[in-house]
DRENTORKOL-3810 file (N, C-alpha, C; in nm, 4 decimals):
REM DRENTORKOL-3810
@n.u->0.0865; n.v->-0.1082; n.w->0.0005; ca.u->-0.0224; ca.v->-0.0039; ca.w->-0.0257; c.u->0.0894; c.v->0.1183; c.w->-0.0209
@n.u->0.0240; n.v->0.2093; n.w->-0.0636; ca.u->0.1398; ca.v->0.3798; ca.w->-0.0872; c.u->0.1624; c.v->0.3998; c.w->0.0900
@n.u->0.2682; n.v->0.4742; n.w->0.0676; ca.u->0.3360; ca.v->0.5182; ca.w->0.2137; c.u->0.3222; c.v->0.6630; c.w->0.1582
@n.u->0.2570; n.v->0.7028; n.w->0.2884; ca.u->0.2169; ca.v->0.8702; ca.w->0.2433; c.u->0.2926; c.v->0.9584; c.w->0.3448
@n.u->0.3243; n.v->1.0686; n.w->0.3119; ca.u->0.3969; ca.v->1.1754; ca.w->0.3662; c.u->0.2903; c.v->1.3113; c.w->0.3230
@n.u->0.2690; n.v->1.3493; n.w->0.4378; ca.u->0.2355; ca.v->1.5020; ca.w->0.4444; c.u->0.2682; c.v->1.6318; c.w->0.5188
@n.u->0.3045; n.v->1.7232; n.w->0.4492; ca.u->0.3612; ca.v->1.8249; ca.w->0.4845; c.u->0.2896; c.v->1.9542; c.w->0.5311
@n.u->0.2999; n.v->2.0766; n.w->0.5806; ca.u->0.1746; ca.v->2.1529; ca.w->0.6228; c.u->0.2178; c.v->2.2932; c.w->0.4651
@n.u->0.1296; n.v->2.3221; n.w->0.4174; ca.u->0.1505; ca.v->2.4051; ca.w->0.3055; c.u->0.0509; c.v->2.5392; c.w->0.3220
@n.u->0.1302; n.v->2.6361; n.w->0.3618; ca.u->0.0636; ca.v->2.7959; ca.w->0.3962; c.u->0.0134; c.v->2.8370; c.w->0.2296
@n.u->-0.0366; n.v->2.9339; n.w->0.2792; ca.u->-0.1267; ca.v->2.9849; ca.w->0.1726; c.u->-0.0135; c.v->3.0574; c.w->0.0681
@n.u->0.0075; n.v->3.0590; n.w->-0.0919; ca.u->0.0785; ca.v->3.1311; ca.w->-0.1576; c.u->0.2427; c.v->3.0454; c.w->-0.1668
@n.u->0.3089; n.v->3.1353; n.w->-0.2068; ca.u->0.4389; ca.v->3.0692; ca.w->-0.2150; c.u->0.5382; c.v->3.1922; c.w->-0.2654
@n.u->0.4634; n.v->3.3253; n.w->-0.2450; ca.u->0.5759; ca.v->3.4160; ca.w->-0.2789; c.u->0.6542; c.v->3.4535; c.w->-0.1345
@n.u->0.7352; n.v->3.5432; n.w->-0.1720; ca.u->0.8182; ca.v->3.5700; ca.w->-0.0769; c.u->0.7597; c.v->3.7253; c.w->0.0192
@n.u->0.7835; n.v->3.6923; n.w->0.1297; ca.u->0.6771; ca.v->3.8244; ca.w->0.1977; c.u->0.5529; c.v->3.8384; c.w->0.2612
@n.u->0.5499; n.v->3.9476; n.w->0.2829; ca.u->0.3772; ca.v->3.9361; ca.w->0.2869; c.u->0.3233; c.v->3.8451; c.w->0.4117
@n.u->0.1804; n.v->3.8780; n.w->0.4357; ca.u->0.1165; ca.v->3.7809; ca.w->0.5219; c.u->0.0588; c.v->3.7185; c.w->0.4654
@n.u->0.0547; n.v->3.5217; n.w->0.5485; ca.u->0.0175; ca.v->3.4549; ca.w->0.4849; c.u->-0.0669; c.v->3.3964; c.w->0.5714
@n.u->-0.1913; n.v->3.3120; n.w->0.5431; ca.u->-0.2967; ca.v->3.2463; ca.w->0.6473; c.u->-0.1688; c.v->3.0815; c.w->0.7016
@n.u->-0.2130; n.v->3.0543; n.w->0.8081; ca.u->-0.1348; ca.v->2.9223; ca.w->0.8801; c.u->-0.1713; c.v->2.8320; c.w->0.7764
@n.u->-0.0808; n.v->2.7195; n.w->0.8270; ca.u->-0.1262; ca.v->2.6248; ca.w->0.7230; c.u->-0.2182; c.v->2.5375; c.w->0.7566
@n.u->-0.2612; n.v->2.4347; n.w->0.7275; ca.u->-0.3639; ca.v->2.3448; ca.w->0.7510; c.u->-0.3251; c.v->2.2776; c.w->0.8951
@n.u->-0.3673; n.v->2.1983; n.w->0.9964; ca.u->-0.3337; ca.v->2.1475; ca.w->1.0963; c.u->-0.4360; c.v->2.0120; c.w->1.0997
@n.u->-0.3933; n.v->1.9216; n.w->1.2257; ca.u->-0.3913; ca.v->1.8078; ca.w->1.2705; c.u->-0.4462; c.v->1.7047; c.w->1.1065
@n.u->-0.3542; n.v->1.6950; n.w->1.0720; ca.u->-0.3671; ca.v->1.6109; ca.w->0.9296; c.u->-0.3572; c.v->1.5020; c.w->0.9997
@n.u->-0.4580; n.v->1.4000; n.w->0.9422; ca.u->-0.4775; ca.v->1.2550; ca.w->0.9806; c.u->-0.4535; c.v->1.1679; c.w->0.8487
@n.u->-0.3833; n.v->1.0498; n.w->0.8768; ca.u->-0.4171; ca.v->1.0101; ca.w->0.7183; c.u->-0.4602; c.v->0.8341; c.w->0.8129
@n.u->-0.5342; n.v->0.7752; n.w->0.6511; ca.u->-0.5531; ca.v->0.6278; ca.w->0.6867; c.u->-0.4856; c.v->0.5564; c.w->0.5660
@n.u->-0.4541; n.v->0.4523; n.w->0.5178; ca.u->-0.4536; ca.v->0.3785; ca.w->0.3947; c.u->-0.5366; c.v->0.2223; c.w->0.4189
@n.u->-0.5841; n.v->0.1952; n.w->0.2685; ca.u->-0.6753; ca.v->0.0883; ca.w->0.2436; c.u->-0.6034; c.v->0.0745; c.w->0.1110
@n.u->-0.6446; n.v->-0.0829; n.w->0.0827; ca.u->-0.6183; ca.v->-0.1204; ca.w->-0.0887; c.u->-0.6661; c.v->-0.0219; c.w->-0.1698
@n.u->-0.5687; n.v->0.0436; n.w->-0.2234; ca.u->-0.6300; ca.v->0.1334; ca.w->-0.3343; c.u->-0.6480; c.v->0.2975; c.w->-0.3133
@n.u->-0.6532; n.v->0.2913; n.w->-0.1945; ca.u->-0.6884; ca.v->0.4172; ca.w->-0.1626; c.u->-0.6512; c.v->0.5099; c.w->-0.0056
@n.u->-0.6649; n.v->0.6135; n.w->-0.0349; ca.u->-0.5728; ca.v->0.6976; ca.w->0.1125; c.u->-0.6819; c.v->0.8017; c.w->0.1363
@n.u->-0.7228; n.v->0.7928; n.w->0.2594; ca.u->-0.8067; ca.v->0.8765; ca.w->0.3439; c.u->-0.7292; c.v->1.0050; c.w->0.4566
@n.u->-0.8050; n.v->1.1321; n.w->0.3960; ca.u->-0.7100; ca.v->1.2509; ca.w->0.4888; c.u->-0.8002; c.v->1.3119; c.w->0.5367
@n.u->-0.7810; n.v->1.3844; n.w->0.6329; ca.u->-0.8830; ca.v->1.4759; ca.w->0.6919; c.u->-0.7950; c.v->1.5474; c.w->0.7783
@n.u->-0.8286; n.v->1.7156; n.w->0.7741; ca.u->-0.7228; ca.v->1.7977; ca.w->0.8475; c.u->-0.8495; c.v->1.9330; c.w->0.8981
@n.u->-0.8210; n.v->2.0088; n.w->0.9698; ca.u->-0.8484; ca.v->2.1402; ca.w->1.0031; c.u->-0.7707; c.v->2.2567; c.w->0.9370
@n.u->-0.8955; n.v->2.3279; n.w->0.8427; ca.u->-0.8323; ca.v->2.4562; ca.w->0.8171; c.u->-0.7791; c.v->2.5493; c.w->0.9030
@n.u->-0.7260; n.v->2.6732; n.w->0.8258; ca.u->-0.6784; ca.v->2.7132; ca.w->0.9331; c.u->-0.7790; c.v->2.9236; c.w->0.9387
@n.u->-0.7747; n.v->2.9317; n.w->1.0573; ca.u->-0.8527; ca.v->3.0647; ca.w->1.0642; c.u->-0.8335; c.v->3.1546; c.w->0.9520
@n.u->-0.9415; n.v->3.3096; n.w->0.9830; ca.u->-0.8738; ca.v->3.4144; ca.w->0.8772; c.u->-0.7537; c.v->3.4493; c.w->0.9396
@n.u->-0.6498; n.v->3.5236; n.w->0.8648; ca.u->-0.5761; ca.v->3.6513; ca.w->0.9330; c.u->-0.5797; c.v->3.7685; c.w->0.9848
@n.u->-0.6328; n.v->3.7984; n.w->1.0882; ca.u->-0.7217; ca.v->3.8716; ca.w->1.1415; c.u->-0.5636; c.v->3.9936; c.w->1.2122
@n.u->-0.5526; n.v->4.1190; n.w->1.2146; ca.u->-0.5039; ca.v->4.1801; ca.w->1.2381; c.u->-0.5478; c.v->4.3526; c.w->1.3292
@n.u->-0.5307; n.v->4.3570; n.w->1.4269; ca.u->-0.6318; ca.v->4.4328; ca.w->1.4952; c.u->-0.7694; c.v->4.4627; c.w->1.4501
@n.u->-0.8273; n.v->4.3434; n.w->1.4677; ca.u->-0.9707; ca.v->4.3395; ca.w->1.4782; c.u->-0.9987; c.v->4.3448; c.w->1.2774
@n.u->-0.9221; n.v->4.3578; n.w->1.2323; ca.u->-0.9428; ca.v->4.3735; ca.w->1.0731; c.u->-0.9347; c.v->4.2449; c.w->0.9919
@n.u->-1.0170; n.v->4.1800; n.w->0.9234; ca.u->-0.9692; ca.v->4.0733; ca.w->0.8270; c.u->-0.8707; c.v->4.0957; c.w->0.6978
@n.u->-0.7376; n.v->4.0346; n.w->0.7138; ca.u->-0.5974; ca.v->4.0884; ca.w->0.6273; c.u->-0.6713; c.v->4.0101; c.w->0.5247
@n.u->-0.6359; n.v->3.8862; n.w->0.5760; ca.u->-0.6795; ca.v->3.7392; ca.w->0.4233; c.u->-0.7783; c.v->3.6716; c.w->0.4682
@n.u->-0.8410; n.v->3.6163; n.w->0.4317; ca.u->-0.9768; ca.v->3.5293; ca.w->0.4461; c.u->-0.9522; c.v->3.3851; c.w->0.3823
@n.u->-0.9388; n.v->3.2827; n.w->0.4376; ca.u->-0.9639; ca.v->3.1833; ca.w->0.4011; c.u->-1.0585; c.v->3.1262; c.w->0.2704
@n.u->-0.9959; n.v->3.0931; n.w->0.1724; ca.u->-1.0917; ca.v->3.0830; ca.w->0.0540; c.u->-1.1027; c.v->2.9114; c.w->-0.0280
@n.u->-1.0076; n.v->2.8630; n.w->0.0586; ca.u->-1.0486; ca.v->2.7096; ca.w->-0.0073; c.u->-0.9035; c.v->2.6145; c.w->0.0328
@n.u->-0.9086; n.v->2.5136; n.w->0.0147; ca.u->-0.7741; ca.v->2.4416; ca.w->0.0197; c.u->-0.8081; c.v->2.3436; c.w->-0.0444
@n.u->-0.6880; n.v->2.3397; n.w->-0.1512; ca.u->-0.6582; ca.v->2.2213; ca.w->-0.2405; c.u->-0.5912; c.v->2.1338; c.w->-0.2125
@n.u->-0.6467; n.v->1.9932; n.w->-0.1982; ca.u->-0.5326; ca.v->1.8912; ca.w->-0.1548; c.u->-0.4458; c.v->1.8248; c.w->-0.3051
@n.u->-0.3139; n.v->1.8504; n.w->-0.3379; ca.u->-0.2114; ca.v->1.8076; ca.w->-0.4540; c.u->-0.1698; c.v->1.6428; c.w->-0.4130
@n.u->-0.1645; n.v->1.5700; n.w->-0.4968; ca.u->-0.1310; ca.v->1.4544; ca.w->-0.4767; c.u->0.0166; c.v->1.4412; c.w->-0.6272
@n.u->0.0604; n.v->1.3648; n.w->-0.5607; ca.u->0.2177; ca.v->1.3225; ca.w->-0.6702; c.u->0.2346; c.v->1.2204; c.w->-0.6263
@n.u->0.2745; n.v->1.1233; n.w->-0.7325; ca.u->0.4013; ca.v->0.9860; ca.w->-0.6539; c.u->0.5166; c.v->0.9931; c.w->-0.7005
@n.u->0.5863; n.v->0.9729; n.w->-0.5960; ca.u->0.6928; ca.v->0.9740; ca.w->-0.6407; c.u->0.8062; c.v->1.0463; c.w->-0.5325
@n.u->0.7227; n.v->1.1536; n.w->-0.5214; ca.u->0.7979; ca.v->1.2858; ca.w->-0.4935; c.u->0.7110; c.v->1.3799; c.w->-0.4199
@n.u->0.7586; n.v->1.4663; n.w->-0.2989; ca.u->0.6639; ca.v->1.5518; ca.w->-0.2639; c.u->0.6299; c.v->1.6787; c.w->-0.3589
@n.u->0.4814; n.v->1.7123; n.w->-0.3670; ca.u->0.4676; ca.v->1.8137; ca.w->-0.4554; c.u->0.5049; c.v->1.9443; c.w->-0.4580
@n.u->0.5807; n.v->2.0204; n.w->-0.4793; ca.u->0.6332; ca.v->2.1439; ca.w->-0.4466; c.u->0.4968; c.v->2.2923; c.w->-0.4600
@n.u->0.4462; n.v->2.2507; n.w->-0.5397; ca.u->0.3117; ca.v->2.3723; ca.w->-0.5958; c.u->0.2046; c.v->2.2928; c.w->-0.5783
@n.u->0.0768; n.v->2.3673; n.w->-0.5897; ca.u->-0.0391; ca.v->2.3178; ca.w->-0.6531; c.u->-0.0222; c.v->2.2760; c.w->-0.8200
@n.u->0.0746; n.v->2.3046; n.w->-0.8855; ca.u->0.1123; ca.v->2.2556; ca.w->-1.0135; c.u->0.1890; c.v->2.1707; c.w->-1.0591
@n.u->0.2511; n.v->2.1574; n.w->-0.9533; ca.u->0.3440; ca.v->1.9817; ca.w->-0.9296; c.u->0.2625; c.v->1.8674; c.w->-0.9029
@n.u->0.1547; n.v->1.8297; n.w->-0.9488; ca.u->0.0892; ca.v->1.7141; ca.w->-0.9140; c.u->-0.0477; c.v->1.7002; c.w->-0.9714
@n.u->-0.1384; n.v->1.6339; n.w->-0.9072; ca.u->-0.2551; ca.v->1.6122; ca.w->-0.9585; c.u->-0.3466; c.v->1.6813; c.w->-0.8361
@n.u->-0.4167; n.v->1.7958; n.w->-0.8295; ca.u->-0.5245; ca.v->1.8497; ca.w->-0.7599; c.u->-0.6510; c.v->1.7674; c.w->-0.7947
@n.u->-0.6282; n.v->1.7109; n.w->-0.6010; ca.u->-0.7414; ca.v->1.5754; ca.w->-0.6190; c.u->-0.8775; c.v->1.6216; c.w->-0.5445
@n.u->-0.8473; n.v->1.7556; n.w->-0.4869; ca.u->-0.9781; ca.v->1.8202; ca.w->-0.3980; c.u->-0.9235; c.v->1.9313; c.w->-0.4381
@n.u->-1.0675; n.v->2.0371; n.w->-0.4185; ca.u->-1.0352; ca.v->2.1416; ca.w->-0.4611; c.u->-1.2078; c.v->2.2004; c.w->-0.3318
@n.u->-1.2030; n.v->2.1829; n.w->-0.2129; ca.u->-1.2657; ca.v->2.2079; ca.w->-0.0979; c.u->-1.3094; c.v->2.3926; c.w->-0.0676
@n.u->-1.3773; n.v->2.3845; n.w->-0.1259; ca.u->-1.4533; ca.v->2.5322; ca.w->-0.0566; c.u->-1.5307; c.v->2.5761; c.w->0.0751
@n.u->-1.5847; n.v->2.4763; n.w->0.1260; ca.u->-1.6270; ca.v->2.4260; ca.w->0.2639; c.u->-1.5142; c.v->2.4237; c.w->0.4053
@n.u->-1.5364; n.v->2.5563; n.w->0.4363; ca.u->-1.4361; ca.v->2.5478; ca.w->0.5952; c.u->-1.4550; c.v->2.4252; c.w->0.6549
@n.u->-1.3335; n.v->2.3616; n.w->0.6860; ca.u->-1.3280; ca.v->2.2635; ca.w->0.8045; c.u->-1.4317; c.v->2.1326; c.w->0.7195
@n.u->-1.4466; n.v->2.0825; n.w->0.5823; ca.u->-1.5482; ca.v->1.9567; ca.w->0.5490; c.u->-1.4755; c.v->1.8716; c.w->0.5599
@n.u->-1.3083; n.v->1.8577; n.w->0.5991; ca.u->-1.2527; ca.v->1.7531; ca.w->0.6332; c.u->-1.2092; c.v->1.7190; c.w->0.7564
@n.u->-1.2534; n.v->1.7631; n.w->0.8384; ca.u->-1.2254; ca.v->1.8140; ca.w->1.0329; c.u->-1.2610; c.v->1.6626; c.w->1.0754
@n.u->-1.3716; n.v->1.6288; n.w->1.0780; ca.u->-1.4026; ca.v->1.5361; ca.w->1.0928; c.u->-1.4665; c.v->1.3915; c.w->1.0246
@n.u->-1.4453; n.v->1.4890; n.w->0.8781; ca.u->-1.5017; ca.v->1.3114; ca.w->0.7891; c.u->-1.3836; c.v->1.3062; c.w->0.7069
@n.u->-1.3488; n.v->1.1855; n.w->0.6696; ca.u->-1.2224; ca.v->1.1819; ca.w->0.5594; c.u->-1.2334; c.v->1.2203; c.w->0.4198
@n.u->-1.1744; n.v->1.2567; n.w->0.3573; ca.u->-1.1370; ca.v->1.2578; ca.w->0.2271; c.u->-1.0664; c.v->1.1367; c.w->0.1852
@n.u->-1.1666; n.v->1.0764; n.w->0.0715; ca.u->-1.1211; ca.v->0.9606; ca.w->0.0345; c.u->-1.0556; c.v->0.9681; c.w->-0.1488
@n.u->-0.9272; n.v->0.9364; n.w->-0.1493; ca.u->-0.8688; ca.v->0.9362; ca.w->-0.2992; c.u->-0.8464; c.v->0.7926; c.w->-0.2839
@n.u->-0.9516; n.v->0.7725; n.w->-0.4245; ca.u->-0.9221; ca.v->0.6269; ca.w->-0.4535; c.u->-0.8988; c.v->0.5756; c.w->-0.5802
@n.u->-0.8321; n.v->0.4471; n.w->-0.6339; ca.u->-0.7942; ca.v->0.4527; ca.w->-0.7983; c.u->-0.6332; c.v->0.4676; c.w->-0.7575
@n.u->-0.5919; n.v->0.4350; n.w->-0.6375; ca.u->-0.4222; ca.v->0.4488; ca.w->-0.6477; c.u->-0.3811; c.v->0.3062; c.w->-0.6542
@n.u->-0.2245; n.v->0.3191; n.w->-0.6992; ca.u->-0.1845; ca.v->0.1656; ca.w->-0.7363; c.u->-0.1407; c.v->0.1379; c.w->-0.5853
@n.u->-0.1310; n.v->0.0252; n.w->-0.5501; ca.u->-0.0637; ca.v->-0.0317; ca.w->-0.4479; c.u->0.0950; c.v->-0.0330; c.w->-0.4549
@n.u->0.1542; n.v->-0.0197; n.w->-0.3763; ca.u->0.2807; ca.v->-0.0166; ca.w->-0.3732; c.u->0.3662; c.v->0.1023; c.w->-0.4236
@n.u->0.2799; n.v->0.1695; n.w->-0.4425; ca.u->0.3290; ca.v->0.3368; ca.w->-0.5110; c.u->0.3503; c.v->0.4119; c.w->-0.4210
@n.u->0.4411; n.v->0.5322; n.w->-0.3916; ca.u->0.4638; ca.v->0.5934; ca.w->-0.2928; c.u->0.3904; c.v->0.7141; c.w->-0.3288
@n.u->0.2979; n.v->0.7827; n.w->-0.2431; ca.u->0.2172; ca.v->0.8929; ca.w->-0.2682; c.u->0.2599; c.v->1.0331; c.w->-0.1759
@n.u->0.2480; n.v->1.1329; n.w->-0.2322; ca.u->0.2943; ca.v->1.2372; ca.w->-0.1245; c.u->0.1255; c.v->1.3763; c.w->-0.1448
@n.u->0.1010; n.v->1.4059; n.w->-0.0237; ca.u->0.0239; ca.v->1.4946; ca.w->-0.0499; c.u->0.0415; c.v->1.6151; c.w->0.0056
@n.u->-0.0001; n.v->1.7518; n.w->-0.0758; ca.u->0.0345; ca.v->1.8616; ca.w->-0.0252; c.u->-0.1447; c.v->1.9543; c.w->0.0055
@n.u->-0.0996; n.v->1.9880; n.w->0.1143; ca.u->-0.2405; ca.v->2.0930; ca.w->0.1027; c.u->-0.2383; c.v->2.2250; c.w->0.0757
@n.u->-0.2830; n.v->2.2939; n.w->-0.0299; ca.u->-0.2491; ca.v->2.4489; ca.w->-0.0360; c.u->-0.3489; c.v->2.5290; c.w->-0.0389
@n.u->-0.3769; n.v->2.6055; n.w->0.0494; ca.u->-0.4568; ca.v->2.7343; ca.w->0.0367; c.u->-0.4536; c.v->2.8209; c.w->-0.0418
@n.u->-0.6001; n.v->2.8587; n.w->-0.0548; ca.u->-0.6157; ca.v->2.9923; ca.w->-0.1339; c.u->-0.7317; c.v->3.0916; c.w->-0.0281
@n.u->-0.6447; n.v->3.2280; n.w->-0.0406; ca.u->-0.6916; ca.v->3.2826; ca.w->0.0194; c.u->-0.7926; c.v->3.4303; c.w->-0.0871
@n.u->-0.9083; n.v->3.4874; n.w->-0.0179; ca.u->-0.9339; ca.v->3.5892; ca.w->-0.0914; c.u->-0.9184; c.v->3.7126; c.w->-0.0035
@n.u->-0.9405; n.v->3.8065; n.w->-0.1147; ca.u->-0.8975; ca.v->3.9477; ca.w->-0.0226; c.u->-1.0842; c.v->3.9574; c.w->0.0127
@n.u->-1.0555; n.v->4.0597; n.w->0.1830; ca.u->-1.1850; ca.v->4.1352; ca.w->0.1729; c.u->-1.1844; c.v->4.2401; c.w->0.1077
@n.u->-1.3273; n.v->4.2823; n.w->0.1519; ca.u->-1.3501; ca.v->4.4376; ca.w->0.1432; c.u->-1.2802; c.v->4.5344; c.w->0.2084
@n.u->-1.2117; n.v->4.5142; n.w->0.3352; ca.u->-1.1683; ca.v->4.6398; ca.w->0.3980; c.u->-1.0111; c.v->4.6044; c.w->0.3089
@n.u->-0.9871; n.v->4.4915; n.w->0.2977; ca.u->-0.8281; ca.v->4.4846; ca.w->0.1898; c.u->-0.8418; c.v->4.5922; c.w->0.0619
@n.u->-0.9525; n.v->4.5537; n.w->0.0175; ca.u->-0.9829; ca.v->4.6135; ca.w->-0.1146; c.u->-0.9595; c.v->4.7607; c.w->-0.1504
@n.u->-1.0219; n.v->4.7938; n.w->-0.0138; ca.u->-1.0281; ca.v->4.9360; ca.w->-0.0183; c.u->-0.8915; c.v->4.9678; c.w->0.0332
@n.u->-0.8149; n.v->4.9202; n.w->0.1443; ca.u->-0.6883; ca.v->4.9794; ca.w->0.1469; c.u->-0.6009; c.v->4.9621; c.w->-0.0092
@n.u->-0.5823; n.v->4.8759; n.w->-0.0788; ca.u->-0.5136; ca.v->4.8741; ca.w->-0.2011; c.u->-0.5635; c.v->4.9780; c.w->-0.2647
@n.u->-0.6943; n.v->5.0148; n.w->-0.2913; ca.u->-0.7435; ca.v->5.1022; ca.w->-0.3855; c.u->-0.6977; c.v->5.2741; c.w->-0.3223
@n.u->-0.7240; n.v->5.2920; n.w->-0.2030; ca.u->-0.6105; ca.v->5.3744; ca.w->-0.1308; c.u->-0.4881; c.v->5.4052; c.w->-0.1509
@n.u->-0.4309; n.v->5.2823; n.w->-0.1198; ca.u->-0.2847; ca.v->5.2524; ca.w->-0.2031; c.u->-0.2698; c.v->5.3150; c.w->-0.3382
@n.u->-0.3108; n.v->5.2486; n.w->-0.4487; ca.u->-0.2428; ca.v->5.2963; ca.w->-0.5726; c.u->-0.2921; c.v->5.4205; c.w->-0.5921
@n.u->-0.4457; n.v->5.4498; n.w->-0.5520; ca.u->-0.4396; ca.v->5.6218; ca.w->-0.5797; c.u->-0.3786; c.v->5.7155; c.w->-0.4954
@n.u->-0.3477; n.v->5.7063; n.w->-0.4120; ca.u->-0.2250; ca.v->5.7600; ca.w->-0.3378; c.u->-0.0829; c.v->5.7311; c.w->-0.4542
@n.u->-0.0389; n.v->5.6115; n.w->-0.4817; ca.u->0.0927; ca.v->5.6424; ca.w->-0.5635; c.u->0.0560; c.v->5.7003; c.w->-0.6702
@n.u->-0.0659; n.v->5.7043; n.w->-0.7435; ca.u->-0.1057; ca.v->5.7830; ca.w->-0.8465; c.u->-0.0780; c.v->5.9639; c.w->-0.8296
@n.u->-0.0828; n.v->6.0045; n.w->-0.7385; ca.u->-0.0843; ca.v->6.1486; ca.w->-0.6391; c.u->-0.2428; c.v->6.1771; c.w->-0.6433
@n.u->-0.3190; n.v->6.0899; n.w->-0.6541; ca.u->-0.5021; ca.v->6.1567; ca.w->-0.6000; c.u->-0.5372; c.v->6.1535; c.w->-0.5026
@n.u->-0.4419; n.v->6.1343; n.w->-0.3724; ca.u->-0.4924; ca.v->6.1441; ca.w->-0.2868; c.u->-0.3586; c.v->6.2358; c.w->-0.1504
@n.u->-0.3990; n.v->6.3302; n.w->-0.1156; ca.u->-0.3175; ca.v->6.4069; ca.w->0.0107; c.u->-0.2149; c.v->6.2859; c.w->0.0619
@n.u->-0.1135; n.v->6.3389; n.w->0.1071; ca.u->-0.0267; ca.v->6.2739; ca.w->0.1812; c.u->-0.0881; c.v->6.2772; c.w->0.3636
END
């Protein structure tokens, strides 16, 4: 049966900036041709009472033979848009080949909040010289 490796994946892959925390509480089980995975999605990123980044979804990426380095480096087997949908219930990835090593990477997507959109608009307008300093 597959040997499974799981490792955390925060939102985004760029350097700098603020990101959501990684998923937590990853639990796995295996059976013939199947891997079951469950985890807890992170909370939104809130600073001084303002939501800076909101959880938008969790992608589960699978790759045979080595760990995926990004969401494009493997097969997306799940695109969950319901927070904590797999906190208490396992997601089943089936149709796997026994004896093959599969690696999984949960990758987060964040959505911009209205307050963040307003701040970006003010920043862009200010940089264009439209707002007083």
